[in-house]
C-alpha positions as CSV (number, residue, x, y, z in Angstrom):
1,X,43.4,43.3,-26.4
2,X,40.6,40.8,-26.9
3,X,39.8,40.0,-30.6
4,X,36.6,41.6,-31.8
5,X,34.3,41.1,-34.8
6,X,34.1,44.4,-36.8
7,X,31.6,45.2,-39.6
8,X,32.5,47.3,-42.6
9,X,29.7,47.8,-45.2
10,X,30.7,48.9,-48.6
11,X,29.0,49.5,-52.0
12,X,29.7,47.2,-54.9
13,X,32.1,49.7,-56.4
14,X,33.7,53.1,-55.9
15,X,34.5,53.2,-52.2
16,X,37.6,55.1,-51.1
17,X,40.7,53.0,-51.1
18,X,42.3,54.5,-48.0
19,X,39.2,54.8,-45.9
20,X,38.6,51.0,-46.2
21,X,42.0,49.5,-46.5
22,X,43.8,51.4,-43.7
23,X,41.2,50.5,-41.0
24,X,41.2,46.9,-42.4
25,X,44.9,46.6,-42.1
26,X,45.2,48.1,-38.6
27,X,42.3,46.2,-37.2
28,X,43.5,42.8,-38.6
29,X,47.1,43.6,-37.5
30,X,45.7,43.8,-34.0
31,X,44.0,40.4,-34.3
32,X,40.4,41.7,-34.9
33,X,38.1,39.9,-37.4
34,X,36.7,42.2,-40.1
35,X,33.5,41.2,-41.9
36,X,32.6,43.1,-45.1
37,X,29.0,43.5,-46.2
38,X,27.7,44.5,-49.7
39,X,24.1,44.9,-50.8
40,X,23.7,41.3,-52.0
41,X,26.8,39.7,-50.6
42,X,28.8,36.8,-52.0
43,X,31.0,38.8,-54.4
44,X,34.0,41.0,-53.7
45,X,33.4,44.8,-54.1
46,X,35.8,47.1,-55.9
47,X,37.2,50.5,-55.0
48,X,37.1,53.6,-57.0
49,X,39.7,52.7,-59.7
50,X,40.8,56.3,-60.3
51,X,42.3,56.3,-56.9
52,X,44.7,53.5,-57.8
53,X,46.2,55.4,-60.7
54,X,45.6,59.0,-59.9
55,X,42.3,60.9,-60.4
56,X,43.8,63.5,-62.8
57,X,47.2,63.4,-64.5
58,X,48.4,60.9,-61.9
59,X,47.5,63.1,-59.0
60,X,44.9,63.1,-56.2
61,X,45.0,59.3,-55.9
62,X,45.6,57.1,-52.9
63,X,49.1,57.0,-51.3
64,X,51.3,54.0,-52.1
65,X,50.9,52.6,-48.6
66,X,47.1,52.6,-48.9
67,X,47.2,51.0,-52.4
68,X,49.5,48.3,-51.0
69,X,47.0,47.7,-48.1
70,X,44.2,47.5,-50.7
71,X,46.0,44.9,-52.8
72,X,46.5,42.8,-49.6
73,X,42.8,43.3,-48.7
74,X,41.7,42.2,-52.1
75,X,43.2,38.7,-51.5
76,X,41.7,38.2,-48.1
77,X,38.8,35.7,-47.6
78,X,36.7,38.3,-45.7
79,X,36.8,40.7,-48.7
80,X,36.2,38.0,-51.3
81,X,33.1,36.7,-49.5
82,X,31.1,39.6,-48.0
83,X,27.8,39.0,-46.3
84,X,24.6,40.9,-47.5
85,X,23.2,44.0,-45.8
86,X,19.9,42.2,-45.1
87,X,21.7,39.3,-43.4
88,X,23.6,41.6,-40.9
89,X,22.8,40.7,-37.3
90,X,24.0,43.8,-35.4
91,X,24.3,42.0,-32.1
92,X,27.1,39.8,-33.5
93,X,29.5,42.7,-34.0
94,X,31.4,44.8,-31.5
95,X,32.1,47.8,-33.8
96,X,30.9,49.3,-37.1
97,X,33.1,51.2,-39.6
98,X,31.4,53.4,-42.2
99,X,33.9,54.4,-44.9
100,X,33.4,57.0,-47.6
101,X,34.0,57.7,-51.2
102,X,32.6,60.2,-53.7
103,X,32.3,58.5,-57.1
104,X,28.8,57.5,-58.4
105,X,28.8,53.9,-57.2
106,X,28.7,55.2,-53.6
107,X,25.0,56.2,-54.0
108,X,24.1,52.5,-53.6
109,X,25.5,52.5,-50.1
110,X,24.7,56.1,-49.0
111,X,21.0,55.9,-50.1
112,X,20.2,52.3,-48.9
113,X,17.2,52.3,-46.5
114,X,18.0,48.6,-45.7
115,X,21.6,49.5,-44.6
116,X,20.4,52.6,-42.7
117,X,18.0,50.3,-40.7
118,X,20.8,47.9,-39.8
119,X,23.0,50.8,-38.8
120,X,20.3,52.2,-36.6
121,X,19.9,48.8,-34.9
122,X,23.6,48.7,-34.3
123,X,23.7,52.3,-33.0
124,X,21.1,51.4,-30.4
125,X,23.5,48.8,-28.9
126,X,25.8,51.6,-27.8
127,X,28.9,50.0,-29.2
128,X,31.7,51.8,-31.1
129,X,30.7,53.4,-34.4
130,X,33.3,55.0,-36.7
131,X,32.5,57.0,-39.8
132,X,34.7,58.9,-42.1
133,X,34.1,61.4,-45.0
134,X,30.9,60.5,-46.9
135,X,30.3,57.6,-44.5
136,X,28.9,60.1,-42.0
137,X,26.0,60.6,-44.4
138,X,24.8,57.1,-43.6
139,X,24.5,58.1,-39.9
140,X,22.9,61.4,-40.8
141,X,20.2,59.7,-42.8
142,X,19.6,56.8,-40.4
143,X,16.8,57.3,-37.8
144,X,17.1,56.5,-34.1
145,X,14.8,53.6,-33.3
146,X,13.3,55.4,-30.3
147,X,13.1,59.1,-31.3
148,X,12.8,58.9,-35.1
149,X,15.4,61.6,-35.4
150,X,18.8,61.3,-37.1
151,X,21.3,59.2,-35.2
152,X,23.5,62.3,-35.2
153,X,20.9,64.7,-33.9
154,X,22.6,65.1,-30.5
155,X,26.2,64.2,-31.3
156,X,29.3,66.1,-32.1
157,X,30.7,65.2,-35.5
158,X,32.8,66.1,-38.4
159,X,32.7,64.9,-42.0
160,X,34.1,65.9,-45.4
161,X,34.3,69.7,-45.1
162,X,32.6,71.8,-47.7
163,X,35.8,73.6,-48.6
164,X,37.5,70.3,-49.5
165,X,34.6,69.0,-51.5
166,X,34.2,72.4,-53.4
167,X,37.9,72.7,-54.1
168,X,38.2,69.2,-55.5
169,X,35.2,69.8,-57.7
170,X,36.4,73.1,-59.0
171,X,39.9,71.7,-59.9
172,X,38.5,68.7,-61.8
173,X,35.0,69.5,-63.2
174,X,36.4,70.6,-66.6
175,X,37.7,67.1,-67.1
176,X,35.7,64.8,-64.8
177,X,32.3,66.6,-64.5
178,X,30.5,65.8,-61.2
179,X,33.0,63.1,-60.2
180,X,33.6,65.0,-56.9
181,X,30.0,65.8,-56.3
182,X,28.1,62.7,-55.2
183,X,25.0,64.8,-54.5
184,X,24.0,68.4,-55.3
185,X,24.0,69.1,-51.6
186,X,27.5,69.3,-49.9
187,X,28.2,66.6,-47.4
188,X,28.8,69.1,-44.7
189,X,25.5,70.8,-45.4
190,X,23.5,67.6,-45.2
191,X,25.2,66.6,-41.9
192,X,24.7,70.0,-40.3
193,X,21.0,70.0,-41.3
194,X,20.3,67.0,-38.9
195,X,22.1,68.4,-35.9
196,X,20.1,70.0,-33.1
197,X,22.7,72.7,-32.7
198,X,25.0,72.7,-35.7
199,X,27.0,75.7,-34.6
200,X,28.3,73.8,-31.5
201,X,28.0,70.2,-32.6
202,X,29.7,70.3,-36.1
203,X,33.5,70.4,-35.9
204,X,35.1,71.5,-39.1
205,X,38.7,71.0,-38.1
206,X,41.9,72.8,-39.2
207,X,42.2,73.8,-42.8
208,X,44.0,71.0,-44.6
209,X,45.2,71.3,-48.2
210,X,46.8,68.0,-49.3
211,X,48.4,67.2,-46.0
212,X,48.9,68.8,-42.6
213,X,47.2,68.1,-39.3
214,X,44.9,65.1,-38.9
215,X,41.5,65.6,-37.2
216,X,39.2,63.2,-35.5
217,X,36.1,63.9,-33.4
218,X,35.0,61.6,-30.5
219,X,31.7,61.7,-28.8
220,X,31.2,58.8,-26.4
221,X,31.1,55.6,-28.6
222,X,31.1,57.6,-31.8
223,X,34.2,58.5,-33.9
224,X,34.2,60.6,-37.0
225,X,36.9,61.9,-39.4
226,X,37.0,64.1,-42.5
227,X,39.0,62.5,-45.4
228,X,41.6,59.9,-46.3
229,X,44.3,61.9,-44.6
230,X,42.7,61.2,-41.3
231,X,42.4,57.4,-41.8
232,X,45.4,56.3,-39.7
233,X,44.4,58.3,-36.7
234,X,40.7,57.4,-37.2
235,X,41.6,53.7,-37.2
236,X,43.9,54.1,-34.2
237,X,41.1,55.8,-32.2
238,X,38.8,52.9,-32.9
239,X,41.4,50.5,-31.8
240,X,41.7,52.3,-28.5
241,X,37.9,51.9,-28.0
242,X,38.2,48.2,-28.7
């Protein structure tokens, strides 16, 4: 496998541990070069700290393996010195990974017009794009440079399913408030709204409650997944495209 340069944009804080660290570990283990990007660059980002210790009473956090990968990633030169979103040259990268996360700091990344513009430029190259969980929102909001429509308008996709987001919120709102609701609109609803035919294009996947079957959707150069439980298969599918 020829080594490739892979771009992973992240917010300054609150990204999901598993959805960043697992792809990083698998990609670098196969000899690929990962480049991280934050809004201003130059300073390491930080994950959602609750996921390292458990969101509530030590539960709902990242798995030990993902936490270990994150600790390794924290020490890597590429993570310590990210580039800025504005300095991204899409043509220099062979693939793009858009991770998720639901804590408040994610809004910096999900709502960035500058990042959406760079993502649209990369999308136009026809190279592999992989988005997981809330990361799919970046693609839903970014506009195709030719049509002006969402990048996902004609694609099959999945994302964080509404039942997962709702369940996490209902279980924790009494203690954590809107921690599990990044935006008033559910991720699934926002993604479905930009699809030309949501009934056929949106893929909800099997019902998964804390484990079970993984689920990844592929549509040409585009790969999407639902939540941290899909991260290993998600990363492996990207490796196959590389």
